[in-house]
Structures are given as structure tokens and as C-alpha cells.
C-alpha positions, 0 to 999 in steps of 0.5 A: 498299883503295887511295886516291888522292889528287888534290891541285890548287892551292891545295887546288882539289879535293880527290879521293878515289878508291876503286880497289882493295880488297885483303886479305893475310892476312885484314888490309886493305892501304891505300896512299896515292898522292898525285899532283898536276900539278908545275905550276898548270894551270888547264886542269884546270877543264875536265877535272873532272866533277861529273856536271851538264849544264853541266860537261865530259864525261867523259872519261879522262886519260893520263900521258903525254898529260895536257897535249894531252889538257887542252887537248882538254878545253878546246876540246871544253867551249868549243865546245859551249857553253862559251862563245859568241860571238854577233857579230851582237850583240856579246854573248858567252855564258860558262860560269860555270865560267870566272867561278868560277874566273875567277882561274886564268885573268887578272886580269879579265874581259877577260884571263878571254876572252882566255885562253879565245879561245885554246881556239875555232876561229880566226875566232870567237876572233879575232872575240873578239879584236878585240870586246874591243880594241875594248871591244864586247863584253857579257858574259852568264853562262849560267845553271848547269844543276845536272840530272844529265848523261844 
């Protein structure tokens, strides 16, 4: 049996995955491997999949491209409904994931949204930043859909 512990900043998550069951001379062999990023990475919240409709999509990550793939996950999640900016009403509809883990993205709501703007299409990002600079943005947190993702 091989158990992998994925350890994240401040023990935000600890995931035990059973990968392989093996025996040697009828004695179970248990190997424990600690896998951790060498630095705190807030984008991991866009990669941790809980199987709920409001959560990030399931995808595979590779050690050699993890930074690029985490950025892609953030782009995909935020652009596919995680952060919707209605320019006509000056309202941002924001995923609760950004609220729950806001401390990882900034000291306040404005900093969190500025961070998230980095992963939006450039025209939406620019408009969001202008609304934030002028204090004209209303923020509404989207209800989290705990239903199973099909």
C-alpha cells in the first residue's frame, strides 16, 4: 500500500490517496511519501477538487509544469463563472472560494479581487481594476452549489 500525503500551507488540506497495494512475501509494504510545494501557493485552491458543481474542474497536473497548470486552472475557474463582472450594473459575482480563502489572496476584498483580475480576460480585468480604483464596484458572493458535479 502506498500512501501519499499532500501537505499544504498551514495544513489547509491534507489529502491521503491510496495509490498502490503491494505485498512482499505476504507482508504488506507501506511506503509514506511527503509531497509539498516548496513555497505557499494560493492557486492550489483552484486545483483542489471536491466534486461539487461550484468547485474547480478535475484535471491532471505534472511536476514539471505545475506552476503553468495552476495558472491555467485559475484562468479556467475564474473565466468559467468563478468571477463574473457585470459592467452595466457594476457588480462582481464572486465564487465563495475567493471569500473562504481570501487570506491567501490579499488583506481585504479589494486586494483579493485585484489578485483575481490577473486571471481574467484582459478587457474584463482592466474594467474590474478601474471599478475597484473608483470604489464603484458592488460585490456579491455566489451561492455555493454543493450538488455533485456530473
